[in-house]
N, C-alpha and C positions, 0 to 999 in steps of 0.2 A: 471406415467408408475412406474413397475415391473419389472427391465431389471435381462433378465436371469443369470444361471451360467457362463451358455458354454461364451454366448457374455464377460461378468465381468473376466472370466479366462483370453482370449483372448486380452483380454483393457488389462488388469493388465503385459501381457507379454508383450504387445509393446507401452510401456508407462513408461520411465525410468525418475523416481524424477532426479535423476541429472543431467539427460538433457534437463527435464525441467527449472527444478531450474535455470542453468547455463545462460537460457537466460535473467534473472531475477539478480543471483546475481555473485559475484564474488565470486566460489568456491576452498578452499584450501583443501588439502588431509591432513587429523590427525588419522594415524589409519587406522583402516578397516573404516571410517567415514566422511567424509565432513563439513566444516566449512561453513559458508560467515556473513556477518553483515545484518541483520531480512530484508526484503525485510517491512515487515508488521509496525516498527515504527523503528524511526532511532535511534544508535549505536555507539559510538565509535569502543568497544568490543565486536570484530564476537561472536553471541551467540547463531544464529540458524547454526544446526544441524541435516545434513542426514544419514540414520543410512540407510547407502548402506543394506545391512544381510535384511532388513525387506521393505523397499521401503516405511521408513514414515520418518518424518522430526516430530522437537520441539528446540524450540527458548525457553529459560530461561528469557529470556526477560523481553515478552507480553504472554509467558504459549501457541504460536498460536502449533499445531502441528495437525497432519492427516496423511492421504494418500499426492498421487500425483490428483486424482479427489478433497480433499479440498482445497490442496496446486492453483491449477488452482480457486478452486471457490474463493479465494482470493485475486489470485493477478487477476485475472481480473473481479471483481467482478459480478462475473455471481451466478444463482442460481445450481442444480446439474446438470441437466437435460441439461442445457447449457454448465456445465463445462465438462461432458460427450461427447454430439457431438463435443465439442472443441478435445479432447482429439483422435476420433474416426475419423476425420476428419481428422486430425496428424499423426494418426495413417492408413489410407489407411482403415478404415471394415466401413460400412452399422451399422447404427443406427438400430436394431429389430423396427420392425412398427411406422416407424422415423416420418408419418405423424401421426402419437397423437404430438399431443404438448400440453401445460400447461398453466393454465390460467393467470403464469404473462406472459413467452414469448409471447403467444400470444397478452399479457399487450401492450409488449417493440414493438413490428411486430407496433402495431396501432398508438403510442408515435410516431415512428422511421417518419412515413405514413402523418401523424400530422407535424409535425418538417419538414420532405420537402416540403409541402402543405402550411408551416405558412414562408416561406422561398421565397419560390418563391412569393406568396405576397407581402410579405413587400418587393421584389425586384420589382417589378410589379408597385404598387404603386409609390417608391423611379419615375419611368419615368414618371407617369404620372403628373396629374397637382396636383394633391393629395401631388402628395410630393415633388412641387414644394420648400416649406422652408428646409427638407435634400438637397435635393440634390445644392441649393443653401448652404448652410451648407459647404456640399462637396469640393466643386469648390474653396471655400476661405479659405479650407484648401489645398489648389494646388490637387484632388483629380478627375483623370482625367476617361476618358468612361473606358477603358479595366480597369485599378485598383479595380471600382469598380463591375464592374464582374469576373474578376477572385475571390476577396476575394466576391462574391454575399454580396454583400453591400445591403441592400433596406429603410424603411421610416416605423414608426405605425402611422397610419396619428389617429387626433386627435380624437376625439369624443367617441370613448368606443365599440363600437361594430359593425368595421367593420373588423376583424377579426373572432369572432366567430359566427357573418352572414355564412359569408361567407364556413366555415367550418360544419358547419349545415349544408350550400348548398351539400357537399358532402360525408355527412351521418356520421360528426360522433358525440359522446353521449360527453354533457355538462362530463360529469365526465374525462373519455380519453383525454376532455381538459383539465379540474384539472390537470388530475395524470400528463399531459404532464408542468404546467406551462407555459400556453400560453394565460391561462383564471385566473381571478376569479370568484367567486358566495356572489352577494351582500346581504343583511342581508333578500331579500326578496325573493330571491335563486335565482338571475339570473345568470345567465354567462357576465362580461364584461371583456375588453381585460387590460389583465396583462400592455403591454406595448403601451403610446401612445406619441403622437407627439415626439416621440424622431429617432436619428440614431440607424439601426438594424446593426449587426454584427452578419450572424452564426459561429459556430460551427461546425468543422465540425472533426470529427475520423477520425483516421488511416485507415477505412481502406471508405469512403466519405456518413461517414452517418452525417442525422446533427443532431444533439444532444442537441443542447443548440444553448443561446439570448443570447448579450450582448446592452443593451441600452443603447446609450446617448443623453444627454439632451442637445435644440438647447439656450440653454442657459445656465448661469452662478447658477440656483439652486443648489438645496442637492437637492437628491443624483446626482449627476453627471452621475452614473452607474447605473443602474436595471440590475441585472445576473439573469437568472434562475437559482432557487435552484435547488435541487437536488431530480434526478426523477431515476425512474428504467433504464435510458438511463444512466442519464447524472450523475458523483458524479463531482465536480468542484476540487477537494482536485487532480484529475487526470487529470484532461482535460490540453490539453495547446493551448496559438489561434496557430493553418496556422503551425500544427507541421504535418497535414496530408502536405502541401507545401513542410517545414523544410526535413525532411526523404527523400527529391527526390533528396533532395541536391547533395548529393553524396560529402561534403569534409571532412566527419567525425568530424565535430567542428560545435557545436549548441549556435546561440547568446542570449544569457538571453536576452530579452528588457522586460522595466514594464507593456507597454498600445498596445493596440490597434493599437493607430495610428505611436505608434515607431517603430512597428513591417512592419504593411504596410512601412511606409517611407525607411525603409531596403529592403524594398523586393524592391521595387523604383527602388533602387539604384541599382540594383545585388544584395545586400547579402540577396537569398533566403533561408538560413540557420540561420533567423532571428523566434525565440514565443517565445511568453509570455502565463503568468500565471496568473489566472483569477480569478481578482476583490480577494484572498485570498492570506494569505502568502503561501511565495514555501513549497513546501512537497516531503516529504522525495515518492513520487508514482510520482507527475511530474518528480524527480528526476533519477527516474527508469528508465521509458520513455524514458526522452533525450537520459541517455545511451546506449539502443537499438540502436537506429543510430548514435554514435558519439563514441569518444576517449578524446572526449576534452568542455567545457562548459567555454562561453566565456560570464562575467554577463556582463551587460549594462544597467542597471539602472540610476537613475534620478541624478546626482549630486552633488544634495543635500542632507542635512542631514538624512532626513526620505531613502531616497533611498541609500545611501550610509550607513547608519547604517540594512537595506535591505539588500542590500549586504554581509556586513557579516554574516549575517542569512544563509544565502541561500551556501554562503562555505561550511563548516559542511555537508551539509546536499546533496552535490553535490560529496562532495569525499567521504563521504562516499559507492557510488554507483562507484567507484574504476577509476573518470573519472580525466584528467588535469585538474584543474580553472587560468584563468585569469581573470585576473577584466579589462573593460575597464570604464575609469571615463572619459566623453567629457568635454574638453575646458570650460568655460564661465560659468557654471551651470544649460548647456541647456540640456534639452530630444533631441535622436538621432534626433526625428521630427524636431522642433527646427534648426540641427545643418543644415540636408541637408538643409531646406530651406535658413537658416542663407550664404551656397553657392553654388548657383543654378548651375552654371559650372563645380563646381572642386569636391563637395562633397562626391563626391564617391572613387575619389586618396586621400583626406586629412582621408577618416573617416578609406579604409584599410592600413593608412601610422599609428591610429593610434590604432589600430587592431594587424598592425605586431609586435608595439612595450610596446602591455599592455601586464605589468608586472602576474608576475604566485599573487595563494592569500599568498604565505609567501612571497615576496619582497612587497606583497597593505598592507599585517597586516602587517609589518617592520612601510612602509611611517604610517600607521596609528597610530603606538604605538609611532614615533620619532617627531611628530608634539603637542601632551602633551610634551614634554620633552623640557626646553631650555638645550640646547649640553652643553651649551658654563659655565655653573656653575657645579660644580663636582657635587654638589648633582641630577640636573639636567642628568647628562652624566650615573649618577651611576642607579638610577629610570628608565629609557631609556636599559642600559642592563638588568636589573635585569626583565625587564616583557617583553623585546626581545628571553633570553634564556629560559624563563617560558615557548613562547612561541613556540621556539622553540623544546626545550624539550617535547609538549605537538604532535607538525607535523604528529609523525609516522613517519620518517623518518627520521633513522640518518644520512645517508649519508647527505642530503642536509641541513640540523642543520648542523655540522658538517661546511659545505664548508660556511656557511652562519655565524659562529657565527666567523670564522676567518674575513673575515669581518668584522666582527661587529667591533673586539675586534682592525684591522687594524686603523680602520674612528675616533676611541674611545679615540686610540691610549690610550691602554691597552696592559697588556703583553695576550695575546693567555693563557697562561695556568691556570691563573686566569678566565679567562670569560668561557673555556673549563674544570677546578672544579666546574663551578657554576653548567656550564648544564648536570657533571655527578650530580650534587646531588636533577635532577630535575627529569632527567630519573629514576633515584633511587626512588622518590618517586611515580613517572608516573605509575613504576612499580610493586610500592604496591598497587596503587589504582588497577593494573589491578587482584594482586594478591584479593585483599578485593574481587574485582569483579566476581571470579570466586567462592572463596567463600559463594561467596551470591548464586550464578546461580546452586549453589550442594543446597543450605539449601533449595532454591525454589524448587529445585523438591521432594524432600519431606516437602516439606511445609502440614501442616496441615491441610490448607482450597483452597477448591474449592468451584471454580462457578458454576459450575456442581453439584459434591455431594457433598452435602450443609447439608449433616447428616454426613458426617466424621469428620467433628469438636468434636460432639458427641459421637461420634465414634472409636474415633481415632485406637486401636488395631486395632481395629476386620476388619476392611474399609482397616487397612493396610494389616492383611493377607487376606485377602478380595483381594487386589490386587498382591498378589504375586503366589494366585493361580489365576489368572488370568494369569500374566507375564508369568508363569511357565508351561503354555497349549500355550500358542501362543509361545512359546519355543520348547516347548515340544508334538506338539499336537496329536502324537501316547499312549498319555498318560492318554492322552479326556476320553475312556471307566471306565476306573482307577478310576479315580476322579470325575466322574459324579455316581459312585457304590458306593461311598466314603460320597457324602454330598450333602443332593440337589437342587434344588434351592434356595425351599423358607429356608431355613437355612442363606443365603445371610444373612444381618443385614440391606444393605446403597442400597436403589432400586436403583437406577446405579447403584456401582457394580453387580447385582441379577440381572439387565437386558440384562447388558450386557455379564455374567456367559452361563442363559440363550440364547440370538440370537450366541457365542459361541456356545453350544450344539448343534444347530441347520446347521451352516456353517460348519461342519467342512467338506472335498473334496477332499476322498483320503487322507489321515495325512498332508494336508497344511491349512496351511490360514494364510488371511494378513489380514493388515487394509480393505484395499481394498474394502473384506467381505463386509463390516460394512458401506460401506457409504452413500451406497441408506436408510439403517435404525434408522443414528444418525444424530444428530446435528453438521455442524463446531467444535461450545466449545465442543459438546460430545462426537468430532475424537479428539478434541486437549487434550482430557484426558486421551484417551484412549491409544497414543503417549505416553500422558509419565508413564501414569502404563506402559507399554509396555517396551521401553527404558530405565526408571530412576534402574530396573533393568540386562539392559546386561550387564555391568561387573562386577558380580557377580549375576554371574545367580545361580539358588536353584537347586537345589536336591530333589527328589522322599523322602528321612526323612525329608528337611525342610514344604514341599510340607504336608506333614503327618500333623511333628505338627502346622498347616496352620487350617490342617480340625479340625484336633481334639479343634482346641481356636473357632472353629464354630460353633465345635458342643455342648462345653460345653459351648458356649453360654447364658446367664442368655436372655431367650425366653420372650417376649413382642408383642406383637401386636401395632406397629407404626401409626398411619393414611394410610400415606401417602407407606408405607408398604406395609398395605393391600388392596388401593387403584389398585399398581399398582399387585398385584397378580389375578391368576385365580380364578375361582371357588373353583374347586379342590386344588389351593399352601392352597385358606387360610383352606378349613373345615382339610385339613390336619395339619396346625399348627396352629389349633383351640385342634382339638387332644391330640396332643403332650401339646400342653398349658393344656390342663385336665392334663393326666396323669400323668404331672413332681407337678401341685396343689395335685393331691392325694401322691403323693410322687411314684409313681410308676417306 
């Protein structure tokens, strides 16, 4: 549905990008702009920029960019209309013709209904005679009825058709069940249950919607778990088990465990701030969800080698969000579930003590480094110091680094001066690395490749001139009539730039223009490219004389009819181009 200009202008006025983005990103002021670690990819050096003068963002690292609507689409995994609705509700605006919905939104609604009905079916099955195998398994794992109800745990019966038949009777179609990933399609085209003979854990989002399921086999067969694949309502890279409960713990601390049973064991012991990632390696998206509700994350993975490797991978991802990090290693190579069972009478107190004394991320890394070396020997002592100081130099916290460096010097019985000298060398290398990264970002902004404007590589100088004209008009919308009279849209060689130019000519309202005016006409990638174009020249704005030179470049460009260019032209534009091409051939 096309949104009226008056509504978009009002939404633009009430939707401040820095304010909204600060809920997801720790932003710092840099001149008139703001910078932070990109929420769309993992990084150590801030590449994410918000340009406050035009309400746009751009990441030098992953080339994400656009306006406030694009930001919400990407960060919340919403389509355009859902993002607009998200912002409108936040701003207290009524969406025009809000009763009109699009196909994707309707599908999402149907999938959520299917998931809710499926969760209820699994839970009721668990409590029936068909669910006895699952109920026995849970009781053997120490689960009581209260916990089963609290987490909505269920059981998927053997057989393969009980759920799909139930959902069919409720009026859901074969395609909807497949899209929800609760069923599959056999070779003869019939639906069958995806989950069979498994204890089922519903995944519930922050709004209380059932969005996915995790199914645990009752035997030692592989795979132990089957999880819902990505659907229109669920993406495993951003989901966290029990986050819907943990967000209300009011502790500003989240315990990150490995699995469903570990989380449930911790909740039963009173640690209702525990969550787990869902059948995948921990991601930046999950870290950003945690950072919304906590100031500190405590990693509590299994104490085996695999668990500790996972902990080391999770540390920088969590730290990138600004969270304080601690790492809790359960003694005896146990996981939290086994630990609580080992101490049925005082497990909570023992775990609380472990929690209170858990080392921070730097201390944990230092311990892991020291284990690798025999510090009773000169070689071992030297190796430990070099690796430890290298880690501290890259930590990004100069004060803490110096404190730990002093402790290392004292413990290893060497002078602090020699350790400090080594640390300064490491910090200098890190600073040089950051400078190289900054230069790389600047190069990326003016790169001659684009996933959107694929014609730029073959028409580099002309495409840059086109971009210069677009950037100038965004900065100087009062010049649009002057430029439009000088250069018609068919003179733009690259299809993407020509399309944006045509849109721009038709979207000027009271001599004002912004990226939000384009968000319902361009894809997220196209919005990112437009953000790059507008902001890449913001520090050195063009003058009218510069633009005149760019216009002349386009006017003097050798005309040729590119198939893609012709495809995007109207009949009138194509006729005009052919007419001018004919004149050139005749030398007129």
